[in-house]
N, C-alpha and C positions, 0 to 999 in steps of 0.2 A: 081261466087257463093261463098258466105261467109261460113265460117266454124262455126258450132254450138259448142260453148264452154261450160264450166261447168255452167256458169250463166244461159244460155238459157235452158240447160238440167234440172237444178234445178227448174227453173220457170215452165217448162212443167210438171215435175214430181209432184210438189206440187199442181198444178192445177188439175192434174189427180186424185191425192189422195183425194183432197177435193170433186171432183165430185163423186168418188166412195163412199166415206163416206156418202154424202148427198143422193146418190141413194139408199143406204141401210137404210136410215132413222136414222142414228146414230149421236149422239152428240160427241164432243171431250171428254167430261167427260166419256161417255160410252166407247169410244175407249180406253181411258187411263185405265179404270177399266179392260176391256177385255185383254189388252196387259200387265197389271200389271206395268204400267208406272205412273209417276206423270202427272198431267194435263199439267204442264209446258212443259214436254218433248213432249207430243202429240202436243201441240200448236206450239212449235219451229219447229218440223218436218214439220207440214202442212204449216207453213208460210215460210219455207225455211231458217229459222235462223240458223239451223244446218243441216248437211248432215244426211241422213238416212243410217244406216249400212245395209249390205246385209241381215243379219238375221232379222232385224227389218222390212225391206221392205217385206221380204217373209212372215212374220207374218201378216202384214197389208193386203197383197194380199189374204191370206187365210181368214182373218176376213171379207174382203169385197167380198169373194166368186168369185174371178177372176180365172176362170178355163181355159179359152182359152189360149193355149200355146203361140200363137203369141202375145197376149196382155201382158202376163207375161214377155215374152222375151223383148218386147219393153220397158216396165217399168223398168225391171232390167238393160237394157242398159242405159236408162236415169239415173238410180241410179249410174252406174259405171262412166258415163261421169260427173255427178254432183260432184263426189268425187275427180275428177282430180284437180291438183293444178293449180290455176290461178296465172299468173306471177305477178300480182299486189299485191298478199298477203303480200309480204315482205315490202310493203309500207303502209299496212292497217292502222297502228297506226296514220298515217298522214291524213287519209281521213275520212270525215263524211260518214255516211251510204249511203246517196244519191249520193255523189261523187263516192264512191266505186261502187255503182250500175251502174252509168253512164260508168265508165271505164271498168267494167267487161262485159258490154253488147255491147260496141262499135264494136269490131271485128266481132261479130255475126250479126250485122245489115246489111240490104240490102242497106240502105241509111242513111246518117247522114246529117242533115241540121242544120245550125247555123247562127244566126244573133245577133249582139250586137250593141247598139247605142253608146257605150262609149269606149270600148277597142277592141284591135285586137283579133279575134277569137283565143281561146286557141291552136287549132291545127296549127295555123300559127305563134304563138309567138316564138321568138328566146329566147335562154337562158338568154341573157342580158336583154331583155324586161321583162321576167318573174322575174328575180332577182330584177329589179327595182320595180315591183309591190309588191313583197314579202317584200322588204325593207320598202316600204310605209305602208304595212299592219302590220308590226311588232308592231306598236303602238296599234293596236287592238288585235292582236293574237300573243303574244310573242312566240318565238321559239328559240331553241338552234342552234348554227352554224351547227351541224350535221343534224338537221331537215331541215335547209335551203338548205344544199347541197343535201340531199335526195329528197326534193321536186323538185328541178331542175332535178335531175336524173330521177325521175318518169315522169316528163313532157317530157323529151327527149325520153325515152323509149316508152311512150304512142304514141308520134308522129310517131316514126319509125314503130311501129306495125300497126297503123291505115292507114298510108299513103303509105305503101308498096303496090306495084301493086298486084292485085288479092283480095284486101280487099273490104270494102264497097265503094259505090259511095259516095263521100263527096262533099257537096255543102255549101260553106262558103261565106257569104256576109260581106264585110268590109265596115263600115261606114266611110265617109270622115272625120267625127269628130274624129274618132279613129286615122286616119292617121295624122291629124294635132295636136292632143293632144300630148304634149311633155312628154312622159314617160321615165325617166332616162336620159334625155338630148338629144340634137340634134344628137350626134354621134350614140347613141343607136337607135334613130328613123330612121336615114338614113340607118343604117344596117338592121333594121327591114323591112323597105319598100323594100330594095334591095332583101331581102330574099323572100318577097312576089312576086316581079318581076321575080325572078329566077324560081318560081313555077307556074307563071301565065299561061304559055303556055305548061304546062305539059301534058303528055298523060297517066297518071296513075289513072284516075278516080277521080281526084280532080278538081272541078269547082269553081273558085274564081270570085266573082263579086264585083263591087264597087257601093255603094249607095251614090250619091252626096247630098249636101244640097244647096239650099232648095229643098225639094221634094214637089210634088203637094198636097199630102195628108199625114196627120199625121197617121202613121201606128198603133199607140195605144199601143206599147210595150215599156215600160220604162226599163225593165230588159232584159239582154241577155238571149237567150233561145236556147236549142238544142233539136231537135226532132230525135228520133231513130225509123226507120221503118224496119220491118223484112220480111223475105220471106214467112213465114207460117202464116195462120190465127190463129194458136195456140198461136201466139206471138203478142198481141196488141201493137200498137205504144206506146212509152213513150216520155214524154217531161220533160225537166229539166230547171228550171229557176235559173240563176246565181245571187246570192245575193251579193257576194264579189268574188274576184279572188279565185279559188280553193274551193268555198263553194256554193253548189247548193241545190235546193229543187226539189225532184222528184214528179211528178204528173202522176198517172195512169188513172185518170178519163177521159174517152174517149171524153166527151164533151169539157173538157179543151184542150185535145190534138187537137181536131178538130178546136178549136178557134186559137190555135197556128199555125196550118197548114194554116188557112185562113190568118193570119197576115203575115206569111212567104210568101204566094203568093202575098200579097200586096207589100211587099218589093221587090220581084222579078220583079213585074210589073214596078217598079220605078228605077230599077238599070240601070246603063249605059250599052251600048252595049260593046262588048269585046274590040274593038279598043279604044273607048272613056275611058273605065276603065283603060286600060294600059297607056293612055296619062295622066290621072289624077295622077296615081301612079308615073309616071316620074316627073310630075310637083311638087308634094309635096316632092318627094325625093330630087329634086334639091333645094327646099326651105330649107329643113333641112340641106343639105350640105352647102348651102350658109350662114346659121346661125352659123356654127361651127367657133369658134374664136381660 
């Protein structure tokens, strides 16, 4: 069972507040007037852009005529959890809003699924592999040496938190193209694939698969994507498409999520079985080792 953190609590609270407002037939403009707030503040609270203080939440519950003690207690508890500090906040200046949403929701997910046709999945990348990607990306997104170091630190902490036993079930599909693409040089790739091999037969809820080429069917996904699924019906699935390393686009439209799940199923149908996947990893690992001069 995963733990519901501040991101999930804020998501549930804002959805509940929106339902309550709509149930009372009020607009955000009317709420702002009744609460003596700016419209901007009312909007930011309901969209989850800012936390809602205990006094503001109490005022909203009164305005929406929430009288049931259990309902009020539940919403106040959501408010308390939503105000807790998320570990990734110290890296927030490095993250796009969508990437922040992805990282803040991962530990609360029941299942994380990821497939990418070009690069090693982020949760499997070594520090050296990521540094090579960042170095290549500097031509597009300049950053200071401190930013470079902090981005690698964020990556390492994210992996440790998600892949620790007791967290979400994680299903990662590694494309053969990503294994053979020489990111950072053959030594970096040999170490990267050895890292994957070390995790391949783990017992901590991490399932690694290998998609060979050529596959029988083109799966239709040119971008890497991650799907987060949650325990509760209150929390719809989310899908994130990776535009560049460390830059993602968040989609909440459930039709798009369903399409991503369908394509992930197509990938799973074409993956190698466990033994064959391990054999391919060893083969490509040996090729990178053999190319080191």
